[in-house]
Phi, psi and omega in degrees: 000125184286146179288145178282130184290143179291141179278144174291147180303147184299322182294326180291319177297317179302316179297315180299313184299322179297318181292316178301320184294315178298315177296326175290314179294333180295331179265020182276151178250132184242138184222140183294159174277138183251137177229133184257115179252120186276089180213115183294315184299311179303310180306320178295317175298315179307305185289327175294323175292321173299318179300317182294312180305309181298320173298319181298318184283321177299306188280311183274309185290312192265328178268312178284304189273347177054055180288358179282356187259155171265132193243150170223126181247155183069079190280149173294135197217146168225142176232134172234133190238153175211129179246153181219148178141160173227161183211175179216158178238198178290340193234343189199169170254141186244135177248180187305319184298342182259322187255012172248123183226135343287162181276005182288342186071054174272197179278349174232125179210164187237132173253115181288132178238348174201142185227148171242113191258129169246102187278163170051049178274137175230168182276123185187208176235145182196165176295149180278152179299143185285346180281348183280149186280138175063030179272336185281153179205167180243336168208180179301340186284341180284347187242132186255128184287137180092351183289140191233112174265122177307322189266004179257200195241006183171187182262135179286138179267358185086003176262152170250122187239161174289150179284170183301323184217149176089193185259001186282161182236142172220169181288151183271146189228146176261120183173211177277122182234145001280153186295166187303308191287344187272333183223027185281143172237130185271132173234132184264127177247014183271014186289322178248009184293331178304334185262006172295147180251134181239121178265128178240100179270118182223137175225137185234169183205135174255103185293330178298319183258359182053050185232130181226152181194155181238160179266016182245133173290146187273089179227146186271341186280184179275044180305312185292340183282342189228012182237156175229157188291141174216137188294328184264301184281327184228056177296325182262030174239089183283046176255116188243134171285141176297320179301324178297316179300311180295320178296320178292332178277000167081030180245160177269122193292323182293314179297318179294327179287329178286321189256341184083162181184173180239128177244133173267119177261104188256130184241113184251126174250095171260114196234132172253093188292357172282343178259183189279172185288334185287347178269005171268093197233143180287154171234129181255149174208145184235136173207159176277138190260329183273141177292101186284339186274000178255101186299333184286339184231010181267166184084173185205119175213163168206177181235153172202157179234158176237120186254152179201175181240141171233113177059032179087355179257146183281130175231152179218160168242115180273128181236125169259112192255137173247142183198179175251114180266133177256120180249119180264112185247130186238123174209171182168188180198147182233142180222145184213142183310132167217141181296325187294304171301328176298315185289321181295319183284326183290319174301315176297324180291320185292319185289326182288339178292332168307344171304329176303312180299316179300312180297324179291313179305322183291321178296312181303310192280338183262314191247338183240023182263057181292144178048019179056036188289314182288332179290325188286326185277330191274319187252131176266138176268125184250137180276134176282124178292147177249122181213161175279155179306333182272357184263015181298320182297321179293317177299318184290332173291325179292315181302316181281004178074028176262002175226161176287136190289143177276171178288123184287117183291344177287319190259010180253140186295123188294333176278353179268135182287161178285151181297148177296158174083358180288131187288157183286333178296322174288325176296328184278348182284150178283167185287154181262143176299137181223128187289153181247009184262187189271187180305172181302327177247119176234155183232121179262120189205162178280118179277165186274092182278003177279328181276134181286167179286151183291166184295328182265012182276147185260159175293121181290154179285169178303316182293316182295327176295329180286326179289334186247045181288119186302327186288321181284325172294333180290342176286337177282000000 
């Protein structure tokens, strides 16, 4: 008698059935249930939200922002400046070499419009300035010899001496004498300054798109010698009058020339490289950069000295200069069509249209869900299966469709006996979840209750009559 082959363990068979079920379920296709709600007001809200979202993406995102382009900001830039003109003060004539600091012609430069000159300073002893803290005195006891004030003009000698003018006395210092406040002379250079001309030569480069351009027209004649900037007729003649720059910044030239200030000359290069290079043009704007309404920080001045020798002794002329500082600032961005940002923004637009469905679902479930008519149509109620702890492989096989479905206790009339011939295996299987809603695509509408049922109409079940309650549907 042949030996009986050992049966595989029940757990291994259940694991194989589980693996086959998972593999089969992996290739299933799932689709959401579609419910059509016949309600004009809700439909108007739904289409209006979709239209607003569509207009936002078409007009603002794609037309205004040009989100279909790949962009680069911050171009590589170089700036060269040159100032021309002469002016005069009470004592002399000034040319470019004297009133432009620094003379290299970079993107930041200053034009001197007023100076305070302290001539013939030599190393020696003299009274300290009255503007220095604790500089005034009544006797030598008020002055400490060897004391050095960081805001002063020298080292104190310990003597109290009369000031340059008046009856006041200050401590004597050893340094460059006379000090600035004691013998300075003011000179105004701004008489002809509004007619100074400033050439601002700028070239930019966008390395991502290999695009370069400059703000000077490519002409071989003496065009730049006879032109000045005009936004329409001479856009590529970047020669500006100083008075024009101050006027465009909204400032008074005489006041600015006396106290000094900082003006920003801003060049903006916004280029759409889907068009020709002739459409990429610079845009100029000017504004004041220092806070003129804050007395502690408004204005602009600096000091420098000119040294020379008289009879073998070193002498200098100290100059405190007030002027208009020009800061040339270049920025911009370039864009060109690219497939990747176009796909991303189109996908975002299509996804955002779904906001209309979410909003309408919220309105239905919150404000229009009388007698829970819409809830019954939208959500399926599933009977919870009852099974013993050891029957989980069979239940999972039923859910995955790997076993024949049993008779659903939810949809079976409790008073109706089971059909004859039902196998005991099927009776032993746990119940399968069974939906109580209508087919996958349903239409919620107000039925015509005035017409009677047709001759072939069947009597609706208790559940269907609950789901199509005319009083609840009338609320939609």
